[in-house]
Each structure stands twice: as C-alpha cells, then as structure tokens.
C-alpha positions as CSV (number, residue, x, y, z in Angstrom):
1,M,-6.7,-26.8,-13.8
2,T,-7.2,-23.9,-16.1
3,D,-5.1,-24.0,-19.2
4,V,-2.1,-21.7,-19.1
5,H,-0.7,-20.3,-22.4
6,I,1.7,-17.8,-20.9
7,T,5.1,-19.0,-19.9
8,T,7.2,-15.9,-19.2
9,R,6.8,-12.6,-17.5
10,Q,8.5,-9.2,-17.2
11,A,9.6,-8.1,-13.8
12,F,11.8,-5.4,-12.2
13,R,14.5,-7.0,-10.1
14,R,17.2,-5.3,-8.0
15,T,20.7,-5.4,-9.4
16,D,22.3,-4.4,-6.0
17,D,20.7,-5.4,-2.7
18,Y,22.7,-3.5,0.0
19,T,24.7,-0.6,-1.4
20,P,23.1,2.8,-0.5
21,G,22.6,5.1,-3.4
22,T,20.5,5.6,-6.5
23,P,17.9,2.9,-7.0
24,K,19.3,-0.1,-8.9
25,V,16.6,-2.0,-10.7
26,Q,16.5,-3.8,-14.1
27,L,13.6,-5.0,-16.2
28,V,14.0,-8.7,-17.0
29,T,12.1,-11.4,-18.8
30,E,12.0,-14.6,-17.0
31,P,10.1,-17.9,-16.9
32,L,6.9,-18.0,-14.8
33,P,6.9,-20.5,-11.9
34,L,4.8,-23.1,-13.7
35,P,3.0,-25.5,-13.8
36,L,0.6,-24.2,-11.2
37,T,0.4,-26.2,-8.0
38,P,-3.1,-27.5,-7.0
39,S,-3.7,-24.4,-4.7
40,S,-1.9,-21.8,-6.9
41,V,-3.4,-18.9,-8.8
42,L,-2.0,-17.1,-11.9
43,I,-2.7,-13.3,-11.9
44,K,-2.4,-10.8,-14.7
45,V,-1.3,-7.5,-13.0
46,H,-3.0,-4.3,-14.0
47,A,-1.6,-1.8,-11.5
48,V,1.2,-1.7,-8.9
49,S,1.3,1.1,-6.3
50,L,4.6,2.3,-4.7
51,N,5.5,2.8,-1.1
52,Y,8.5,4.6,0.4
53,R,9.5,1.1,1.6
54,D,10.1,0.2,-2.1
55,A,12.5,3.1,-2.6
56,N,14.2,2.3,0.6
57,I,14.8,-1.3,-0.4
58,A,15.9,-0.3,-3.9
59,N,18.4,2.1,-2.3
60,G,19.9,-0.6,-0.1
61,G,18.4,0.8,3.1
62,N,16.1,-2.0,4.2
63,P,16.8,-2.8,7.9
64,W,16.0,-6.5,7.4
65,P,17.5,-9.1,5.0
66,V,16.1,-9.3,1.5
67,V,16.0,-12.1,-1.0
68,P,19.0,-11.6,-3.4
69,H,18.1,-9.6,-6.5
70,G,14.4,-9.8,-5.6
71,I,11.4,-8.3,-7.4
72,L,10.4,-5.0,-5.8
73,C,7.0,-3.8,-4.4
74,N,4.2,-5.3,-2.3
75,D,1.0,-3.6,-3.6
76,A,-0.6,-4.9,-6.8
77,A,-4.1,-5.4,-8.2
78,G,-4.8,-7.9,-10.9
79,E,-7.1,-10.4,-12.5
80,V,-7.1,-14.2,-12.0
81,I,-6.5,-15.9,-15.4
82,A,-5.8,-19.4,-14.2
83,V,-6.2,-21.5,-11.1
84,G,-4.9,-24.8,-9.8
85,E,-7.2,-27.8,-9.6
86,N,-7.9,-27.5,-5.8
87,V,-8.7,-23.8,-5.8
88,K,-12.2,-23.2,-4.6
89,S,-12.6,-19.6,-3.6
90,L,-11.3,-17.9,-6.7
91,A,-12.0,-18.2,-10.5
92,P,-10.7,-16.7,-13.7
93,G,-11.9,-13.1,-13.9
94,D,-11.8,-12.4,-10.2
95,R,-10.1,-9.2,-9.1
96,V,-7.5,-9.9,-6.4
97,A,-4.4,-8.6,-4.5
98,P,-1.8,-10.5,-2.5
99,I,-1.4,-9.7,1.2
100,T,1.8,-7.8,2.1
101,D,2.9,-10.3,4.7
102,T,2.0,-13.7,3.2
103,E,2.3,-15.5,6.6
104,N,-0.1,-13.0,8.3
105,I,-3.5,-14.6,7.9
106,T,-5.2,-14.1,11.2
107,G,-2.8,-11.6,12.9
108,R,-1.7,-14.3,15.4
109,E,1.0,-16.0,13.4
110,A,4.5,-16.0,14.8
111,S,6.3,-16.1,11.5
112,R,6.4,-13.5,8.7
113,S,7.2,-13.3,5.0
114,W,7.1,-9.8,3.6
115,L,6.8,-9.3,-0.2
116,A,9.8,-7.7,-1.8
117,A,12.0,-8.6,1.2
118,D,11.6,-12.1,2.5
119,E,10.3,-13.2,-0.9
120,D,9.8,-11.7,-4.3
121,G,7.5,-8.7,-4.7
122,V,4.9,-7.8,-7.2
123,L,6.5,-5.4,-9.7
124,A,5.8,-7.8,-12.7
125,D,3.1,-8.3,-15.3
126,Y,2.2,-11.8,-14.1
127,L,2.3,-13.3,-10.6
128,V,1.7,-16.7,-9.0
129,F,0.4,-16.9,-5.5
130,D,-1.2,-19.5,-3.3
131,E,-5.0,-19.1,-3.0
132,S,-4.7,-18.5,0.8
133,K,-2.5,-15.4,0.3
134,L,-5.0,-13.5,-1.9
135,C,-7.9,-11.2,-1.2
136,K,-10.8,-10.3,-3.5
137,L,-10.9,-6.6,-4.3
138,P,-13.9,-4.2,-4.3
139,S,-15.5,-4.3,-7.8
140,Y,-16.4,-0.6,-7.8
141,L,-12.7,0.6,-7.8
142,D,-10.6,0.8,-10.9
143,W,-7.3,-1.0,-11.0
144,V,-5.4,2.1,-9.8
145,G,-7.6,2.7,-6.8
146,A,-7.6,-1.0,-5.9
147,S,-3.8,-1.3,-6.0
148,I,-3.3,1.0,-3.0
149,I,-5.3,-1.2,-0.6
150,P,-2.9,-4.0,0.5
151,C,-0.2,-2.1,2.4
152,A,-1.2,1.6,2.8
153,G,-4.8,0.8,3.1
154,V,-4.6,-2.1,5.5
155,T,-2.1,-0.3,7.7
156,A,-4.4,2.7,8.0
157,W,-7.4,0.5,8.5
158,T,-5.7,-1.5,11.3
159,A,-4.8,1.7,13.1
160,L,-8.3,3.2,12.8
161,K,-10.7,0.3,13.0
162,D,-11.5,0.6,16.7
163,M,-12.2,4.4,16.6
164,T,-15.8,5.7,17.0
165,I,-17.7,8.6,15.5
166,G,-16.7,12.0,17.0
167,Q,-13.2,10.9,18.2
168,S,-10.1,12.8,17.0
169,V,-7.0,11.6,15.3
170,L,-3.7,13.3,14.5
171,I,-2.2,12.0,11.2
172,Q,1.4,12.7,10.6
173,G,2.7,13.2,7.1
174,T,1.2,13.1,3.5
175,G,2.4,9.8,2.3
176,G,0.4,6.8,1.2
177,V,-0.6,5.5,4.7
178,S,-1.4,9.0,5.9
179,M,-3.6,9.9,3.0
180,F,-5.5,6.6,3.1
181,A,-6.0,7.1,6.9
182,L,-7.3,10.6,6.2
183,K,-9.9,9.3,3.8
184,L,-11.0,6.5,6.2
185,A,-11.1,8.8,9.2
186,R,-13.2,11.5,7.5
187,A,-15.6,8.8,6.1
188,A,-15.9,7.4,9.7
189,G,-16.9,10.8,11.2
190,L,-13.6,11.4,13.0
191,K,-12.1,14.8,13.6
192,V,-8.8,14.8,11.7
193,I,-5.7,16.9,12.3
194,L,-3.0,16.6,9.6
195,S,0.6,17.5,10.4
196,S,3.5,18.0,8.0
197,S,6.7,20.0,7.7
198,S,5.7,21.3,4.3
199,E,3.3,24.2,4.2
200,G,2.9,23.7,0.5
201,K,1.6,20.2,1.0
202,L,-0.7,21.3,3.9
203,Q,-2.1,24.1,1.8
204,K,-2.9,21.6,-1.0
205,M,-4.6,19.3,1.4
206,R,-6.7,22.1,2.8
207,E,-7.8,23.0,-0.7
208,Q,-8.5,19.4,-1.5
209,F,-10.6,18.7,1.6
210,P,-12.6,21.8,2.3
211,S,-15.7,20.3,3.8
212,P,-15.5,19.9,6.7
213,P,-12.4,22.1,6.8
214,L,-9.2,20.0,7.3
215,L,-7.3,21.1,10.4
216,T,-3.5,21.2,9.9
217,V,-0.4,21.8,11.9
218,N,3.1,22.6,10.5
219,Y,5.6,21.2,13.0
220,A,8.5,22.7,11.2
221,Q,7.2,26.3,11.6
222,N,6.0,25.8,15.1
223,S,8.2,24.1,17.7
224,E,5.3,24.1,20.1
225,W,3.0,22.3,17.7
226,H,1.6,20.0,20.4
227,E,0.2,23.1,22.0
228,E,-1.6,23.9,18.7
229,V,-3.0,20.4,18.7
230,L,-4.3,20.9,22.2
231,K,-5.9,24.2,21.1
232,L,-7.6,22.5,18.1
233,T,-9.1,19.9,20.5
234,D,-10.2,22.3,23.2
235,G,-7.4,21.2,25.5
236,A,-8.4,17.5,25.4
237,G,-5.8,16.2,23.0
238,V,-6.4,13.6,20.3
239,D,-7.7,10.1,20.9
240,L,-5.2,8.6,18.4
241,V,-1.9,9.5,16.8
242,I,-0.9,7.8,13.5
243,E,2.8,8.3,13.3
244,V,4.3,6.7,10.2
245,G,7.5,5.6,11.8
246,G,8.8,2.7,9.7
247,C,10.4,0.0,11.8
248,Q,9.6,1.7,15.0
249,S,5.9,1.7,14.5
250,G,3.5,-0.8,15.9
251,V,1.4,-1.8,12.9
252,N,3.1,-3.7,10.1
253,A,0.3,-3.5,7.5
254,G,-2.1,-6.0,9.0
255,S,-3.5,-9.5,8.3
256,K,-5.5,-11.1,5.6
257,H,-8.5,-10.9,7.9
258,D,-7.9,-7.2,8.2
259,M,-7.7,-6.8,4.4
260,D,-10.9,-8.7,3.9
261,D,-12.6,-6.5,6.5
262,L,-11.3,-3.4,4.8
263,C,-12.5,-4.5,1.4
264,S,-16.0,-5.2,2.8
265,A,-16.1,-1.8,4.4
266,L,-15.0,-0.1,1.2
267,T,-17.7,-2.0,-0.8
268,A,-20.3,-0.8,1.7
269,T,-19.2,2.9,1.7
270,Q,-18.0,3.2,-1.9
271,I,-15.1,5.4,-0.9
272,R,-13.0,6.5,-3.9
273,F,-9.3,7.4,-3.8
274,D,-8.8,9.5,-7.0
275,D,-8.0,12.5,-4.8
276,I,-5.1,10.8,-3.0
277,I,-3.4,9.5,-6.2
278,D,-0.3,11.7,-6.8
279,S,0.3,10.4,-10.3
280,V,0.0,7.3,-12.6
281,E,3.0,6.2,-14.7
282,P,3.6,3.4,-17.1
283,F,5.1,0.2,-15.8
284,E,8.2,0.8,-17.9
285,K,9.1,3.9,-15.9
286,A,9.3,2.1,-12.6
287,D,12.9,3.2,-12.0
288,E,12.0,6.9,-12.4
289,A,8.9,6.4,-10.2
290,I,11.0,4.9,-7.4
291,E,13.4,7.8,-7.5
292,Y,10.5,10.2,-7.3
293,I,9.3,8.4,-4.1
294,W,12.8,8.3,-2.7
295,Q,13.0,12.1,-3.0
296,G,9.7,12.5,-1.0
297,R,8.1,14.5,-3.7
298,Q,4.7,12.7,-3.8
299,I,1.5,13.5,-1.9
300,G,-0.4,10.3,-1.5
301,K,0.2,7.4,-3.8
302,L,2.1,6.9,-7.0
303,V,0.9,4.0,-9.2
304,L,2.3,2.2,-12.1
305,R,-0.2,1.0,-14.7
306,L,0.2,-2.1,-16.8
307,E,-1.7,-2.2,-20.1
C-alpha cells in the first residue's frame, strides 16, 4: 500500500437535512476514513462541479432519504495519491472521478447508492473510494472541464449515444445537462433546437454557438412553441427530446460503463467545455455557489476549484 501522510480533510456537510429554505452547509475538518482497505483509493480533489440537485438537497428538497448531515455534491475530479495493496487499475498520479451512482456499474444493477444522498458526496479536499467506483478522466481536459463529466456529462451521453448524424434533437433548458448535451449533439452532427423561457439566455447561446446557427425556441413567449419546432424541422418533428425533468425523467446519470465510454469518446474528439462553464469559484465559497444555483442564475456549469 502507498504510504499515506494525510489524516484529515475539509468537507462541506449539511447542518439541516429536511427543512426547506436557505442552503444550510458548514465547512468542517474531520478524520479521513483510514487506513485504506486493500481495494480503496485516496484522491486529492482539484475541482467539484455543482448541479441543481446539490442546491435542492441543501435546501431540504430532495425527494429521497439522505444520509444525515452528509457531504454535498456528486461531481468531482481529482488525482490519485495513494492506493490499497490490491488496487491494480489505478496508480498515484492518475486523474479520476467517482461515478454518481456507486452501485451502477453495468446499468443492470437492481440497487443504487447516489453520492450526496444515499452516501456522502464529494465536496471535500480528499476522498476515499473503492477502485471499482472510479473512472479515469481524459488527460487533455483541465480539472474544471473534467469535473463536469460524471453527472451532467454521463446523463447527456446516455440520452444521446444511440443518435446518428443528421438526426434532430430538442434540448430543453440551459443547465448543466442541457449544455453538455448541446456540445455532444453538435459534435456528433445532430440538428439541435434549444428551448428556454429566458430570451436573454437564448440570445447568449445563439451568440456563443453561431456556426452552424443554433436554433432556439422560447416557450414562454410562444404558447404554440411545438408548432415552431415542427416548422424548424420541416414538419417532421425531432427524433429525440431531452427534457431535464428531475425525478420524472428516465435517465438517472448512467453507469460506470457509460462514463468509461464517454471518456473514450471525449479523448478521441478532444471536445472542450470552456464555453459552457458559467463561472469558477474557490472551494471556500461553496455556500454562495449553491445559492447561485438555487436561484437558477447560471448558464451551464458552476465549478468550485481547490488549490
């Protein structure tokens, strides 16, 4: 086993699990779960990306039970600094991220264990995970770009992976999953229509993605917006709709196999995500960042950087 000289970590834990209201989180210093088991890996976290789910949990709005006073967030990118004696696939220096549902390896598992809900999340400077729950990240991405892959990225990939060049997709909203799906869809040669209730956000997206021109629909300004979608597709309609519907949706992030496939595809295509990062904030401002997400002010991803 690799020698471990770090014994404590800093983490943001919830101080209130179920009372709706302003996010209730606190930065704590606590012992690391050491010594490492034979199959465990110690990770130094470099970036954590936020999802609306994180703000929902912090505000006591999660529809499922959560571990009491748990650590928030499920998307992190970090570096392996120590491994257990039986770890074979990873070594110190490898760039990794845990999967969002740590029971979802192949996609056929009956059980689940979601980070930040069924077990502690990743909003900490050091993490310990079993080797089987980790994926290697593309080496060409910086820590910020890599951190958005596990939840938003894998969810978008799982929704789009069976599409073929020339097909059309309607993507609803401008959050993390929607923006990652936009990037993947355009790279795959799909015709993309983006919908939102905010004309300001749609205008920004049109300016950001001018070639080919991004097609947009404002469903707040047009109650017959589906007719506009038909017009944009010459009456055929779209081949796929990505509706980010929370607990009513059919894709809950995806499996470890899905994440491995996505990382392989990203390495082959070298897609970059700088243009869908809303902002990058220091780790210490996690509570402010969660409130920003809760208010729905972001376009794309908000990331916390750890030095």
